[in-house]
N, C-alpha and C positions, 0 to 999 in steps of 0.2 A: 682394555685397561679395566682392571677389576673394580676400582672405586670411582669410575667415571660417573659424573652427574649428567654430562652431555656427551653424546657420541654421534657423529655423523659419518656416513660412508657414501661416497659418490654423489654428494649433493650437487645438483645442476639446476640452473635456471636460464631460460632464454626468453626473449621477447620478439614476437613476429611483427613486422611492419610490411604489409604487402607480400612480396616475394622474398623479402630479406629477413633473415633470422640473426638477431644479435645475442651473443653469449654474455650473460651477466655474471654467472658463477660456473666454474668447471671443476668437477671431480673433487669436491671438498671433503677430505677425511680429517676429522677433528675429534680430539678427546679433551674434555675439561673436567678436572677432578673436583669433588666437593670441597669447598673451602678455598679454592683458588681465587686469585684476582688477576684476570687476564685482560690485556689490551689488544685490540685489533687495529692495526695500522696499515697505511698504504696511501697512494695518491688518490686524488679525487677520481671517481669513476671506477675504482678498483673492485667495488662490490661489497664494501664494508657494511654499510647500512642495510643493504639487501640481506646479507647473511644474518645480521642481528635481528632483523624483523622475521626471518624464517625461524631462528632460534626462539624468538618471542611469540611464535604462533600467530603473528599478524598477517603473514603471507602463506597461503596454501598452494600457490601455483609454482611448484618445483618438483624435481624428481630425485630419487635416492632414498637412503635410509636415515632416519633420525630417531634416536632414543633419548628420552628425557626422564630422569628418575625411574629408570627400568621400564618405562612405557614406550612402545614403538609408535611414535607419532604418525608415521606414514601409513599405518594400518588403521588409524582411528577415524571415526566419523567426525564431521564438523562439530557436533554437539559434545563429543568426548574430548576433542581438542580444546574446546572452550572451557570445559571443566578442568582440564589439566592446566591450562593457562591461569585460571583463577586461583588454583590451589598452590601453584609453585612460582609464578613469575611476577616480579615487579618491574615496571618499565619506566625509565627516566628519559624524557624527550628533550632535544635541544631547545625547542620552542615552547617548552613548559606544558602545553596542552591542558592547562587548567580550564575548568568550565566557567565561562565569563559571568554567568548570572547566578553562580553559587558563591557563598562566602568561603573563606579559608577553611573554616570548620566543616562546612558542608562538602567541600571538595575532598577533604580527608575522609569523610564518611562514605564516599562513593564506593571504593573497593570493598568495604565491609558489607555493604548492601548486596553486592554481587555474591558474597559468600554466605548470605542468609544469617549474618550475625544478629543476635537479638538487640533491640534498641538500647537497652540498659548497658549491654556490653559495648555497643558502638560508642555510646556517649563516654564511657570510661576510657576506651582506647583512644578516642579523639582527644580527650582531656590530657591523658598521659603523653601523647605524641606532641601536642601543642607545647607542653611543659618541657619535654625532652629537647625540642628544637628551638626553644626560646622565643616562640611566636604566639604566646597566649594573648598578648596585646593586639595581635593582628587577626584574631579569630573571626571577627565580624566584618572584616574588610573584604572587598571584592578584588579579584586579580588586577583590575585596572588601577587600583589604588596602591599597588605594591611596586617596588623597584624590580628590575630584572633579577637581581640576586635573591630578593625575598621570594619572588615567584618560583625560582628554581629550588630554593630551600623547601617550599611547600610541595613542589613536584617530587622531591626526594622523600619527604615525609609521607606523602601519599603512596609512593612506591613501596615503602617498607612497613606501613602501618599494619598490614595483615601478616607480617612475618613471612615473606616469601622465601623460598629455597634459594632463588637466584635473582639478582638484580641485573637487568640489562640496561645499559646507559648509552644513548646515541649522542656523541659530542656534548656531554652534560655541562661543559663550561664554555661552549663555543660563543655564547652571547654575553659572557660576563667579563668584568675587568679582573685584573690579576688577584686582588685581595679576595674578591668573591669566589673566584675559581679555586684558590687555595683552601678556602673554608669548605667548599663542597668536596674537594679531594680528601681533605683531612677527615671529613665525615665518612666518606667511603672507606677510608683506611680503618677507621674505628669499627664500622659495621663488619668489615671483612675480618678483623681480628676477633670479632664476636662470633664468627662462624658463617656469615653470609657469603655465598659465592657471588662474585661480581665479574661481569664481562662488559667492558666499555669499548666503544669505537672512539678513537681520538686521533687528531693530527699532532697533538702536543707531546713532545718527548718528555717534558716535565711531568705531565699527567701520567704517562706510561711508567715512570719510575716509581709510582705508588704501588704498582702491581708486581706480580711474581714473574710474569713472562709476557712476551709479545708475539702475536700471530700476525704475519705480514701477508697482505694480498696485493696482487698486481694483475690487472686485466682479467679479473675473475679467478685467477689461480692462487692457490696457497703456495707461496714461494719460500717461506722461511718461518721457523718457530724458534 
């Protein structure tokens, strides 16, 4: 696919336990275009989160071909993969993964330090993001002082602050009540309309409707698009 942002061919992952080998993913061929909003769905244990973490370059223990932004990930060293991740990917976790002993503002600054952004620029980007997400009043609070919805809002803000090419979200509303979930999904829709590619893992048919298409997995196989 000529305008693919993400392309995989024959992605496979197994886990060995003694003499037993368990298949997690099998022969995953995938094309995701720049600007798409894609949902990955399937039953528990289907391999959804595993696939997302491979796409997010958190998992290096797999076989096959993976191209991200024209770079063949499977041919890159660990250091080069880390550079690619910092440059292109923002990740939103179900359990927020904020750093407990950092304030909201400091949590937002973390991905900018990875990219060697100058301090004055970091401060300006953090201020702009706090304002954009309506959390200026929370900037000096620690994650434990926030509600689940507020923590996830900070998690999304942290994922997008460095203007990633693609946002990968693993059950981003799984721990939120319906009003908070709707707020996060509306935010994703706004970001996508602004040009950000989004790939989410979800069990929610309501959340999937915010996207362009659904990729379905079952027992590690891609069964339907």
